[in-house]
N, C-alpha and C positions, 0 to 999 in steps of 0.2 A: 838618260833619254833626252835627245835634243828637242828643245821646245820649238814649236811652230811659230816663226816670226811673222808679225803682221805689220803692215805699213798703212798709216793713215795720212794720205797726201793732202794735208791742209793747205799747202800752197796753191792747190787748185781752186781755192776761194777766188783767186784772181783770173781763173780760166773761163770766162764767159764772154765769148767773142764770136759772133756769127757773121755771115757774109751775104751781101746783096749787091746789085749793080749801082744803086744810088750812093753817091759819096757825099759826106758832110764833114764839117770841121768843128773843132773845139778851140776856143780862144779865151783868154782871161788874164788875170794878174794874181800874183802871190805876194802877200804881205805878212809881217809878223804881228805880234800882239801890240807893238808900239805903232802899228800902221806904217812901218817902213817897208819898202820893197825888198824882197828876198832875191838877191842876184845869184845867177848861175845854179839855181836849183834844178834837179832832175825832174822832168815832167814826162810821164809815159803811161801807156796802156799796159797794164800788168801782163806779163808772160807773152809779149809780142815784141816785134822789132820797131814799134811806133814810139818814138822818143824825141824829146827836144830839151832845151835848157832855157831858163828864164833870162831875159835881157836886163839891161841896167835899170830899167823901170819896173822890173818884176813881171813883165808881160811874157806870154807864151802863146804858141799856136800849134795845134796838131791838125794835120790835114788828111783828107782822103780816107775817111772811115765809112763803114757801110751803114746806110740808113736802116733803122730797126735793130741796130746792134745793142746787145747788153754787155757791158764791160765794167772794168774797175779802173778809174783814173787815180794815179798815184803821184804824189809830189814828195820828193825826198831831198833833204838838205841837212848838212852837218849842223849840230847844235839845236835842231828842231825835231819834234816828233813827226814821224811819217804820217802824211795825210793820205787817206784813201776813201773813195766814194763810189758806190755802185751807180751807174748811169744807164738809162734806157734812152737811146738816141733815136728820136723820131724826126727831129729837125736839128740843124746846126745850133750849137750852144756858143753864143757870143758874150763877151764881157763877164765870164765866169769868175767870181770873186772867191779866192781861197786864202784863209788865214792859218798860219802855222803857229803851233804852241811851242814854247821852249821845252827842250828835252830834259827829262829828269836825269840826275847824275847816276849813271849805271853802277858806279862804285858802291852806292848805297843798296843796290839790288843784289849784286853778285858778291859772294864771300869767297875769297881764295883760301880754302881750307887745306891746301896741299902745296908741296914744293915744286921745283922745276921738273923733276923726273915724273912726278904724278901728273903735272900739267901736260907733259909730252904724251903720257899714256892716254889721258882723256881726249886730247887733241886727235890722236890716232884713231880712237873709237869714233869720234865725231866725223872725221874725214871718211872713214870706212862706210859709215851708215848714211852720210849725207852725199858724198861724191860717188861712192860705189867701190867695186873691187875688180872690175874687169879690165880688159886692155884699153877700152875707152877711158876708164878711170885713171889708168897710168899716164894718160896724156891730158888729164883734167886737173888743174892745179889752182889752189887758192893763193892769190898773189899777196894778200895782206893778212896772213894768219895771226900776226901779233895783235890784231884788232879783236880777236875772239875773246870773249869773257866766259869762263867755264866754271860751273858749280856742280858738285856731286854730293847728293844726300845719301849717306850710307844706310839710313833707316828705310827710306822709300826706294832705294836703288835707282834713283832717277838722275840722269845727267842732263843738266839744263845749260843751254848755250844762248848767249846774246852776242851782239857785236857792236863795238863803238862806232864803226862806220860800215856802210854796205860792203859786202864781200865782193872783191874783184876776182873773177874766176876766168881762167883761160882754158877753153876746151879745144885743143889742137886737133883732136880726132874728128870732131864735128864742124870745126871751123867757126866757133862762136866765141866772142868775148861777152861774158855775162856779168851784169851787176845785180847782185842778189841782196835786197834789203830784207834781212832775216829778222822778223819780229820776235819769234819765240821758237825754241826747239826743245823737245823733251824726249829722252830715250831711256826706257826702262831696261837696265842691263840684265835683269832677271827674266822678264817675260819677252824681251827683245821687241817690245812694241815701240814704235816710233811715230811721233807726230811733230809737225812743224808748220809754222805760218810765216809766209814771206812773199815778197813781190819781186820777181826777176824781170829784167828786160835784156834783150839780145841785140848784139851787133855782129854783123859778118866780119870775121877777121880777114885781113888781107893775105894774099898768097898767090903763087904761080898758077898757071892753068892746070898743071899736074896736081897741085894741092887742092884746088877747087874741085877737080874731078873726084879726088879721094874723099873730100868732105861730103860731096853729094852721095857717094856710095855708102859711106858710113852713116849718114843721116837716114838713108833707106833702111839700113840694118837696124838702127835704133827705133825707127818707126814701126817696122813689121813686128807684130806680136805685142805691141805696146798697148797700154790702157787707152791712149789717144786713138789709135787705130780701131780698137775694139768698140769704143763709144761711137766713133764716126760710122763704122759699118753697121752697128746695131741700130743707130738712128735711121739709116737708109735701107734696112732689111737685107743686108748683103753679107751677113756673117758666114753662112754656110758656103756660099760660092767662093769666098776668100779663104777658106780652110779652117774655120772655127767650129768647134763642137762644144755644145753645152751639156753638162752632166750634173746629176745630183747623187748624193750618197744617202741611201735610206736603209735602216736596219730591217732585215727580212728574216722571218722565222723559218728555219730549215730543220728537217728531221735528221737525226743522227743514227746511223746504223752501227750498232755495237755487236760484233759477232760473238764476243764472250757472253754478253747479256742474253742474246738470243739462244745461245747454246745451253746456259746454265739456269735460266729463269725457271724452266719447268722442273729441272732436276732439284733446284732449291725448294720449290713448293712441295714436291712429292717426297723428298728425302730429308726434311729438315731435322728430324730427331736422330737420324743416323750419321749426320755429317759431323766430323770433329770440330771442336770449338774454333781452332785457328782457321780451318777451311771455311767454316760458317761466316766468320768475320770477313773473309775475302769475298765470298759470294754476296754478302750483304752490301759490301762496298760497290760491287758491280751493279747490283740491283738498284742502288740509289743514284747511279749516274744518270744525268738528264737524257731525255729522249729527243730533245731539240735544242737548238742554239740560235742566236741572232748574229747574222753577218751583215757587214756593210756591203750593199750591192749598188753598183752604178747604173742609173737609168738615164736615158736621154731626156733633155729638156728642150722644148720648142721655144722659138723666139717669142711667140704670142703669149707665153706664160710669164715672161719677164718684161716685155715691152708693151706699155699701155699708152694710148693716145686720148687726150681729153682737151677740148677747147684749143685745138691746134698746137698743143704742147705734147712732147714725147717724154715718157717717164720710164726709168729703170725701177722695177718693182720686184723685190726678192722676199719670199716668205721664209727662206732658209738659205744656208750656204750652198752655192753652186760651184762646180769646177768648170774652168774655161780652158779648153785644150786647143792649142794652135799647132796645126800639122805642117806648116810650111817653113818652120824655123829649122836651121841646120845646127849641127854641133859647133861648127866654127862660128856661127852667128852668136850662139849662146856664150861661147868662149870670149868673144869680143865684148859682150855686155857684162859678164860676171864670171867669177871663178871662186872656188873650185867648180869643176863641171860635175854636177850631181844628177844629170838628167839623161834619159835615153835619147839616142840620136834620132833626129827627125820629129821630136815631140816636145811640147812645152805646155805644162799644166800649172794653172794658177787657181787659187781659191778666191771667191768673191762673196761678200756678205754685207748686209746693211744693218747698222746698229738700230735696235728697236724694230727691226723687220718692217721698215717703212719704205718710202720711195723717194727718188731724187729726180729732178728734171735733167734731161740730157740735151745737148746741142749738137748741130751738124759738124762743128769744128773739132769735136772730141772733148769738150769741156762738160762740166756738170755742176749742179748746185749742191749745197750742203755737203762738202767733201769730208767733213768730220764724221759723217755717217757711213762713209764707204771704207770698208776694211779689206785689205788685200793680203794674201799669203801665197806661198809657193814661189813661182818664178817672179811674179810681179813684186813681191816683197824684196827680191834681190836686185831686179833690174830697173825698177822705177826710181832712179836716182838722178842727181844733177848731171852726171856724166852722159846720160842718155836723154836728157831733157831737150825737147824741141819747142820752139815757139808755136803759139796757136795759129799763126798765119803761115805755118809750114805747109807747102804744097807738094804732093807726091810727084 
């Protein structure tokens, strides 16, 4: 029996970025532990296209961000541990001082317990689960795979992946060059549960007018039916009008009509002493059959049951697993996102549940807090991969 894979999108830790009209800036300097300026370090807002590099004196400046924004500022440089910090921007941040710590030697962390052929095998598993398996994934390549550090624990069945350098990823289908600073990745080959923490930033890749048009079309396909679209629509109470249906599966007791039991029950009671022993055992087995059973029944769920508003914040609250059905996806769209094609034409169903049955804060751009609590199965476990990943400042 095939296990139901689940996806824990921990990279969404970096996906807290909202929009308003007021624009503010962040500026500062980056130094190491010796108080020397760190030159040419990547400075960016995680999971967006907002990016710069430090100058010769370690200074940087990020511009035109929305006032009231909640975001994660990331600084990444070779030989140093990645710096990241949650920021709530009510005013511009000037002269922001950042100190990078020396990176630990990853060779002490990752043990190579297999040869070249095994390394190739685990690299393929990592690529399939991280990049994806659809037609978009066929056009999404890791440029520096030799920087991957792989470790597989045969006892726990967990594949762990780190990287000596940020992964350079080219997504020709969506028209993005992605730099993905992957902090940690864990995949259980037995349960198919995946979790990873990382900080990507996006740059539009160059191309002809025809290529740019194709990128725009593919981005729309990636967006429609995605967790980003779902969260955005949920926040704005627009799920139903955009083709989403919420369902839950509850066990319901149902009576069983057994014609043999109805026929022989009275005969068994009135003729017990006259029935041969073999026939009596047969009748007794019919008599002991249950009169009812429990079946999983799907009931509709209203938005008000899962969307809660308190103190001007919106929350996704789930007491149990729900099913999310998106009716506007086509077979060809699913084929672009993932393969093999296992779903009925015109329908896309994902499972959604929260660890510990708690709640998470959601934001209008499609991001959410505490991503380690959100578990996805079904379509989203297959399609929410790097090959379909869009930046938070993506606009429909």
